[in-house]
C-alpha positions in Angstrom: 11.9 -9.4 -16.2 13.2 -5.9 -16.9 11.2 -2.8 -16.1 11.3 0.9 -16.9 13.8 2.7 -14.6 15.7 -0.4 -13.8 19.5 0.2 -13.3 21.9 -2.3 -15.0 25.5 -2.3 -13.7 27.9 -3.7 -16.3 31.3 -5.2 -15.4 32.2 -6.2 -19.0 33.7 -5.0 -21.2 34.1 -1.9 -19.0 32.3 -0.8 -15.8 29.3 1.4 -16.3 25.7 1.7 -15.1 22.8 2.3 -17.4 19.1 3.1 -16.7 16.3 1.7 -18.8 14.3 4.8 -19.9 11.6 3.1 -22.0 10.6 -0.3 -23.2 8.8 -0.8 -26.5 5.2 -2.2 -26.0 6.1 -5.3 -28.0 9.1 -6.0 -25.7 11.4 -5.8 -28.8 13.8 -3.0 -27.8 14.6 -0.5 -25.1 16.3 2.9 -24.8 19.0 3.1 -22.1 21.1 6.0 -20.7 24.5 5.9 -19.1 23.9 7.6 -15.7 27.6 8.8 -15.6 27.4 10.4 -19.1 28.2 14.1 -19.4 26.0 14.3 -22.5 22.3 13.5 -23.1 22.9 10.8 -25.6 20.5 7.8 -25.4 21.2 4.3 -26.8 18.7 2.0 -28.4 19.4 -1.7 -27.6 17.5 -4.9 -28.3 15.8 -6.3 -25.1 17.1 -9.7 -25.9 20.7 -8.4 -25.7 20.1 -7.0 -22.2 18.7 -10.4 -21.1 21.7 -12.1 -22.6 24.1 -9.8 -20.8 22.4 -10.6 -17.5 22.5 -14.4 -18.2 26.1 -14.2 -19.2 27.0 -12.4 -16.0 28.2 -9.2 -17.7 25.5 -7.2 -16.1 23.2 -7.3 -13.1 20.1 -5.4 -12.0 20.8 -3.1 -9.0 18.4 -3.8 -6.1 18.5 -0.2 -4.9 18.5 3.1 -6.9 21.1 5.4 -5.5 20.2 8.2 -7.9 16.5 8.4 -7.0 15.3 11.7 -5.6 12.4 11.1 -3.1 12.0 13.9 -0.6 9.4 15.3 1.8 7.8 18.3 0.1 7.4 20.2 3.3 11.1 20.3 3.8 12.0 21.9 0.5 12.7 25.6 0.6 10.6 27.8 -1.8 13.6 28.6 -4.0 14.1 24.9 -4.7 10.4 24.5 -5.6 10.6 27.4 -8.0 13.7 26.0 -9.8 12.1 22.6 -10.0 8.9 24.0 -11.4 10.7 26.1 -14.0 12.7 23.2 -15.2 9.7 20.8 -15.3 7.7 23.3 -17.4 10.4 23.3 -20.0 11.1 19.5 -20.3 7.7 18.0 -19.4 6.4 18.4 -23.0 9.6 16.9 -24.3 9.8 13.7 -22.2 6.1 13.0 -22.8 6.9 12.4 -26.5 8.2 8.9 -26.3 10.0 7.4 -28.1 10.7 10.5 -30.2 12.7 12.2 -27.5 15.1 9.3 -27.4 16.0 9.5 -31.1 18.8 12.0 -31.9 17.4 13.3 -35.1 13.9 14.0 -33.7 15.2 15.2 -30.3 17.1 18.0 -31.9 14.0 19.5 -33.5 12.0 19.1 -30.3 14.7 20.9 -28.3 14.9 23.7 -30.9 11.2 24.3 -30.5 11.5 24.4 -26.7 14.4 26.9 -27.0 12.2 29.2 -29.1 9.2 28.8 -26.7 11.0 29.3 -23.4 14.0 31.4 -24.3 16.6 29.2 -22.6 19.9 28.0 -23.9 20.6 24.7 -25.7 23.0 23.4 -22.9 20.3 24.2 -20.2 17.7 21.9 -21.8 20.3 19.1 -22.2 21.3 19.5 -18.6 17.7 19.1 -17.5 17.3 16.0 -19.6 20.5 14.5 -18.3 19.4 15.0 -14.7 15.9 13.7 -15.4 17.1 10.5 -17.0 19.9 10.0 -14.5 17.8 10.3 -11.4 14.7 8.2 -12.0 12.6 10.3 -14.5 10.6 12.2 -11.9 10.2 16.0 -11.4 12.3 15.8 -8.3 15.3 14.8 -10.4 15.3 18.5 -11.4 15.9 19.8 -7.9 19.1 21.9 -7.6 22.3 20.2 -6.6 22.5 21.7 -3.1 23.7 20.0 0.0 20.3 20.0 1.7 18.6 18.0 -1.1 21.1 15.2 -0.6 20.8 11.6 0.5 24.5 10.8 -0.1 26.0 8.4 2.3 22.9 7.8 4.4 22.0 4.3 5.7 18.3 3.6 5.0 16.5 1.1 7.2 13.2 -0.6 6.5 10.4 0.2 8.8 9.5 -2.3 11.4 6.3 -4.4 11.1 3.2 -3.7 13.1 2.6 -6.0 16.0 -0.9 -7.6 16.0 -3.1 -8.7 19.0 -4.2 -12.3 19.7 -7.9 -13.2 19.7 -9.5 -14.2 23.0 -10.6 -17.8 23.6 -13.6 -18.6 25.8 -15.7 -21.8 25.9 -19.4 -22.3 26.2 -21.8 -25.1 25.6 -23.5 -25.2 22.2 -27.2 -24.4 22.1 -29.9 -25.7 19.8 -29.7 -25.2 16.1 -31.5 -22.7 13.8 -31.9 -21.9 10.2 -28.6 -20.8 8.7 -29.6 -17.8 6.6 -27.2 -15.5 4.8 -26.5 -13.4 8.0 -25.6 -16.6 9.9 -23.4 -17.8 7.1 -21.7 -14.5 7.1 -20.9 -15.1 10.8 -19.6 -18.5 9.9 -17.1 -17.1 7.4 -15.9 -14.3 9.6 -15.6 -16.6 12.7 -13.6 -19.2 10.6 -11.2 -16.6 9.2 -10.8 -15.1 12.7 -10.0 -18.5 14.2 -7.6 -19.3 11.3 -5.7 -16.1 12.1 -4.8 -17.3 15.6 -1.7 -19.0 14.4 -2.5 -22.4 15.9 -3.4 -25.5 14.0 -6.9 -25.1 12.6 -9.7 -27.1 14.3 -13.3 -26.9 13.1 -14.6 -27.7 16.5 -12.4 -25.1 18.2 -13.5 -22.5 15.6 -17.1 -23.4 16.3 -16.8 -23.0 20.0 -15.0 -19.7 19.7 -17.8 -18.5 17.3 -20.4 -19.2 20.0 -18.3 -17.4 22.6 -17.8 -14.3 20.4 -20.9 -13.9 18.3 -23.8 -15.8 20.1 -23.7 -14.3 23.6 -25.9 -11.6 25.0 -24.2 -8.4 23.9 -25.4 -4.8 23.5 -23.7 -1.5 22.6 -24.9 1.6 24.5 -25.0 5.1 23.2 -21.5 5.8 24.5 -20.1 3.1 22.3 -19.4 0.6 25.2 -19.9 -3.1 24.6 -21.8 -4.8 27.4 -21.8 -8.6 27.6 -23.1 -11.2 30.1 -20.4 -13.7 30.8 -21.5 -17.3 30.3 -24.7 -16.3 28.6 -25.5 -18.0 25.2 -28.2 -16.9 22.9 -31.4 -18.9 23.0 -31.0 -20.1 19.4 -27.5 -21.0 18.1 -26.4 -22.9 14.9 -25.4 -26.6 15.4 -21.9 -27.8 14.7 -23.3 -29.8 11.7 -24.6 -26.6 10.1 -21.3 -24.9 10.7 -19.4 -27.8 9.2 -21.7 -28.0 6.2 -21.6 -24.4 5.2 -17.9 -24.2 5.8 -17.5 -26.7 2.9 -20.2 -25.0 0.8 -18.8 -21.5 0.8 -15.8 -21.4 -1.5 -14.0 -18.4 -0.1 -12.6 -20.0 3.1 -8.9 -19.4 4.1 -6.4 -22.0 2.8 -5.8 -23.3 6.3 -9.4 -24.5 6.3 -9.6 -26.1 2.8 -9.9 -29.9 3.0 -7.3 -32.1 1.3 -8.2 -32.6 -2.4 -7.6 -35.6 -4.6 -4.4 -35.6 -6.6 -6.4 -35.6 -9.9 -8.2 -32.4 -8.9 -4.9 -30.8 -8.0 -3.4 -31.9 -11.3 -6.3 -30.5 -13.2 -5.9 -27.1 -11.5 -2.2 -27.0 -12.3 -2.8 -26.9 -16.0 -4.4 -23.6 -17.2 -5.5 -22.9 -20.8 -3.3 -20.6 -22.8 -4.7 -17.0 -23.0 -5.7 -15.7 -26.3 -4.4 -12.1 -26.8 -7.3 -11.3 -29.1 -9.9 -11.8 -26.3 -8.0 -9.9 -23.6 -8.6 -6.3 -22.7 -6.4 -3.6 -24.2 -3.8 -1.8 -22.1 -1.1 -3.1 -19.8 -0.4 -3.5 -16.1 0.5 -0.3 -14.3 -0.8 2.1 -16.9 -3.5 3.1 -14.5 -4.5 2.2 -10.9 -8.0 3.1 -9.6 -8.3 4.2 -5.9 -11.6 3.7 -4.2 -13.0 3.2 -0.6 -16.0 1.4 0.8 -17.6 1.3 4.3 -17.9 -2.1 5.9 -21.1 -2.9 7.8 -19.5 -3.9 11.0 -18.5 -1.9 14.1 -15.0 -2.6 15.4 -13.6 -2.5 18.9 -10.4 -1.0 20.3 -7.4 -3.3 20.4 -6.5 -2.0 23.9 -10.0 -1.8 25.4 -12.2 -4.4 23.7 -15.3 -3.0 25.4 -15.0 0.3 23.5 -16.4 0.5 20.0 -14.4 2.7 17.6 -16.7 2.8 14.6 -17.2 1.3 11.2 -14.0 0.7 9.2 -13.3 2.3 5.8 -11.5 -0.1 3.3 -9.3 1.8 0.8 -8.6 -0.4 -2.3 -6.2 0.2 -5.3 -7.0 -1.8 -8.4 -5.1 -2.2 -11.6 -7.3 -1.0 -14.5 -6.0 -3.6 -16.9 -5.9 -6.9 -14.9 -8.4 -5.8 -12.2 -5.9 -7.1 -9.6 -6.0 -5.5 -6.2 -2.6 -4.0 -5.8 -2.9 -2.2 -2.5 -5.2 -1.7 0.5 -5.5 0.2 3.7 -8.1 -0.1 6.5 -8.8 3.1 8.3 -11.4 4.7 10.5 -13.4 7.9 10.3 -14.4 9.8 7.2 -12.7 9.3 3.8 -9.4 11.2 3.8 -6.9 11.7 1.1 -4.0 11.0 3.5 -5.4 7.6 4.4 -6.0 6.9 0.7 -2.3 7.6 0.1 -1.4 4.8 2.5 -3.3 2.4 0.3 -1.3 3.6 -2.6 1.9 3.2 -0.6 0.9 -0.4 0.0 1.0 -1.0 -3.7 4.8 -0.9 -3.5 5.1 -2.9 -0.3 6.3 -6.5 0.2 3.0 -8.3 0.4 4.6 -11.5 2.0 5.8 -9.4 5.0 2.6 -7.4 5.1 0.4 -10.5 5.2 2.7 -12.1 7.8 2.1 -9.2 10.1 -1.6 -10.3 10.3 -0.9 -14.0 10.7 -1.3 -14.9 7.0 1.6 -16.9 5.5 1.7 -16.5 1.7 4.2 -17.0 -1.1 5.3 -14.1 -3.3 3.5 -15.5 -6.3 0.1 -15.1 -4.6 0.4 -11.3 -4.5 3.1 -10.2 -7.0 2.5 -6.5 -7.2 5.2 -4.2 -5.7 4.8 -1.4 -8.2 3.4 2.1 -8.6 1.4 3.1 -11.7 1.9 5.7 -14.4 -1.5 7.3 -13.6 -3.7 7.2 -10.4 -7.4 7.5 -11.0 -9.0 8.4 -7.7 -12.7 8.4 -6.8 -14.0 11.9 -6.4 -15.2 11.1 -2.9 -11.6 10.8 -1.8 -10.3 14.0 -3.3 -11.2 16.4 -0.5 -8.0 18.1 0.5 -6.0 16.1 -2.0 -2.7 17.2 -3.5 -1.0 15.5 -6.4 2.3 17.3 -5.9 4.0 14.6 -3.9 2.9 11.9 -6.5 4.1 13.9 -9.5 7.3 15.3 -8.1 8.5 12.1 -6.3 7.2 9.4 -8.6 6.2 11.2 -11.8 2.6 10.0 -11.3 -0.4 11.9 -12.6 -3.5 11.9 -10.5 -7.0 12.2 -12.0 -10.3 12.4 -10.2 -13.0 10.1 -11.7 -16.5 9.1 -10.8 -16.1 5.3 -10.9 -13.7 2.5 -12.0 -13.1 -1.2 -11.6 -15.1 -2.6 -8.7 -15.1 -6.4 -9.3 -13.7 -7.0 -5.8 -16.7 -5.4 -4.1 -18.9 -8.5 -4.5 -16.5 -10.6 -2.4 -16.3 -8.1 0.5 -20.0 -7.7 0.3 -20.4 -11.4 0.7 -18.4 -11.4 3.9 -19.6 -8.2 5.5 -22.1 -6.3 3.4 -21.0 -2.8 2.4 -22.5 0.6 3.1 -22.1 3.7 1.1 -20.1 6.4 2.9 -22.2 8.3 5.5 -25.1 5.8 5.2 -26.6 4.6 8.5 -26.3 0.9 9.2 -28.5 -1.4 11.4 -26.9 -3.4 14.2 -25.6 -6.8 13.3 -24.3 -9.9 15.1 -20.7 -9.0 14.1 -20.7 -5.6 15.9 -18.4 -5.2 18.9 -16.2 -8.3 18.4 -13.4 -7.7 15.9 -10.6 -5.2 16.2 -8.9 -3.5 13.3 -6.1 -6.1 13.0 -8.5 -9.0 12.9 -10.7 -7.2 10.4 -7.7 -6.4 8.2 -6.7 -10.1 8.2 -10.2 -11.1 6.9 -10.0 -8.4 4.2 -6.6 -9.8 3.2 -8.2 -13.2 2.8 -10.9 -11.7 0.6 -8.3 -10.0 -1.6 -6.2 -13.1 -2.0 -9.2 -15.1 -3.0 -10.3 -12.5 -5.5 -6.9 -12.0 -7.0 -6.1 -15.7 -7.4 -9.5 -17.5 -7.9 -12.0 -15.0 -9.2 -12.7 -15.4 -13.0 -13.0 -12.3 -15.0 -15.8 -12.1 -17.7 -13.9 -9.8 -20.0 -10.6 -11.7 -19.8 -11.4 -15.2 -21.2 -12.1 -16.4 -17.7 -8.6 -15.6 -16.4 -8.1 -14.6 -12.8 -6.7 -11.1 -12.0 -3.3 -12.5 -11.0 -3.0 -14.6 -14.1 -4.0 -11.7 -16.3 -1.5 -9.5 -14.4 1.3 -12.1 -14.9 0.5 -12.4 -18.6 0.4 -8.6 -19.1 3.8 -8.1 -17.3 5.4 -10.7 -19.5 3.9 -9.5 -22.8 3.0 -5.8 -22.2 5.0 -4.8 -19.2 7.3 -1.7 -19.2 5.1 0.9 -17.6 5.5 -0.5 -14.1 7.6 1.6 -11.6 9.5 0.2 -8.7 10.8 2.3 -5.8 12.2 1.5 -2.3 9.3 0.5 -0.1 10.3 2.7 2.9 10.6 5.8 0.7 7.2 5.3 -0.8 5.5 4.8 2.6 7.3 7.6 4.4 6.8 10.1 1.7 3.0 9.4 1.5 2.3 9.3 5.2 0.5 12.3 6.8 2.8 14.7 8.6 2.3 16.3 12.0 4.1 18.5 14.5 5.6 16.6 17.5 7.2 18.1 20.6 10.7 17.3 21.9 10.5 17.2 25.7 12.6 15.9 28.5 10.6 12.7 28.5 10.9 12.1 24.7 9.3 13.0 21.4 5.5 13.5 22.1 2.9 12.9 19.5 -0.9 12.2 20.0 -0.4 11.2 23.6 2.6 8.8 22.9 6.2 9.3 23.9 8.8 8.2 21.3 12.6 7.9 21.0 15.0 7.3 18.2 18.7 6.7 17.7 19.3 10.2 16.4 17.6 11.9 19.4 19.5 9.7 21.8 22.8 10.3 20.1 22.4 14.0 19.9 21.1 14.2 23.5 17.9 15.9 22.6 16.1 15.1 25.8 18.9 16.5 28.0 18.8 19.7 25.9 15.1 19.9 26.3 15.3 19.5 30.1 17.9 22.4 30.3 16.7 24.8 27.6 13.1 23.9 26.9 11.4 21.8 24.2 10.9 22.5 20.5 8.8 21.2 17.6 9.8 18.6 14.9 7.9 17.1 12.0 7.1 13.4 11.9 5.3 11.2 9.5 2.9 8.5 10.9 0.3 5.9 10.1 -2.9 6.9 11.9 -3.9 3.2 12.4 -0.5 2.1 13.8 1.2 4.5 16.2 3.9 2.1 17.5 6.4 3.6 15.1 6.6 7.2 13.6 9.2 8.6 11.4 11.2 11.8 12.1 11.8 14.1 9.1 15.2 15.6 8.8 15.3 19.1 7.2 19.0 18.7 6.5 18.5 15.5 4.6 15.0 15.3 3.1 15.4 11.7 2.0 16.2 10.5 5.5 13.4 9.1 7.7 14.4 8.2 11.3 12.1 5.5 12.8 11.0 6.5 16.3 9.7 3.7 18.6 6.9 4.2 21.1 8.2 3.8 24.7 5.3 5.1 26.9 2.1 7.0 26.9 2.3 10.7 27.6 0.6 11.9 30.8 -2.7 13.4 29.6 -4.3 16.5 31.2 -7.7 16.1 32.7 -10.4 16.2 30.0 -12.5 19.3 29.8 -16.3 19.2 30.0 -17.8 17.7 26.8 -14.5 16.4 25.5 -14.2 13.0 23.8 -11.3 10.6 23.7 -9.0 10.8 20.6 -9.1 8.2 17.9 -5.5 7.4 18.6 -6.4 6.3 22.2 -8.9 3.8 20.8 -6.6 2.1 18.3 -3.3 2.2 20.1 
């Protein structure tokens, strides 16, 4: 399937590379632009012809976009920002008029109006349009052609995955049974998913024993956030294995490792799905708008390093496609709602979901979570917009950001079934799940919830189709607004940025010491020992500090991964000070 902004490299009849600028909603034709052209001429071509060229081997879709301009906004000098803003003011009204701007006769009149309004020359506007179409149709394409806005000749490496912890395994004798109410069934679901994430062959009896060890022992959390347990102590009343086994089959949202083998007839019936009727489906298309929201989970997590220390209640950021209701991205963070953390959920929309799920012990196929795209417009809940800035989204990805009160929330019911959800800042009562899960284990369970919702939840307004099925149908029949960018560029450009210190020991950030190939090759640490340290800017994920990314002022599109090598020696805490969040989740 071809998408907007795809690059097609032709070898026949002559070598050239064209960019797909726009695809008609009916998938009938497209407008393409030769990225090496010296003019701003656009060609209309039937979409079937492009597919035929690919099948015949005359053209291929380039996996990477060498013309894309994705830079860190903080590294751009003010002069460059002014030039970009001036050019964008001139052509933004022009490129918004699709497909009129692509037709030569209509384009001439539009440009004549812009010349009269802005007082610029005819070649200037055509030069802006040529850059915009050549470099990925984002405002950053209008940056001046100076050396420090480059990216030429750099080797880009994908960021390393996050290493997860392994659950503990203790054994205790089972106690007497009790009534399995909704709270107990919620423990069953969480304990089952937690055991399935261990990577071993799933055993119901082993999962039951681990549940007793983790959730049915005497445990309390003091005012300082420390978890106190009595080893070997089992609660007076515990559910029986029969109850656990029964409700495991009754609840229909268990992980696939736990599902019992079904009869072939049942599987055959599931393989054939009714054809969707376009008249009963919602209007719109995939990727036209994503909705960004966050919910507080009613469970207190523990630190991965010190499992006796409670770090708080997690905040789940979720990005949903407005058309298909499919969850396209998520991020689990701590603390209060923050725009920077919300941007990491948006960055996850363009991530490889197979690799992401694998980092948390969940093996999936690419068809279960097919979204690796960014939207045309991001609708963000107003609760997340404190301190927000849409400049990076607009300039790097040509994505508008709009604050709204509410949006699609079909996925909330499934998360509520597993955990119960609290509104932000609402107090929560202690529950049996408190003080057991760390953020990696919690994220794994959220991934299971999202996969179940995307692939098995029927939508009332979509003829009973699941979000993934509606997404696949929309991509085939109404696709064209989806945007694809290199994953590492999306993630690094949307991460929060902080000042780190270059010292003789290494690059120090938030109590950790890091090193990278560039620092070692240029002998930074020897220079810091002889001449004193200095500051550098790095991008980082607050929930995973094993790797941070050094920003290079000389090459804004270059992100150097820096690996954690040691913990920095911390000064003695002052009276009344509290440990940092980074020390809890490291």
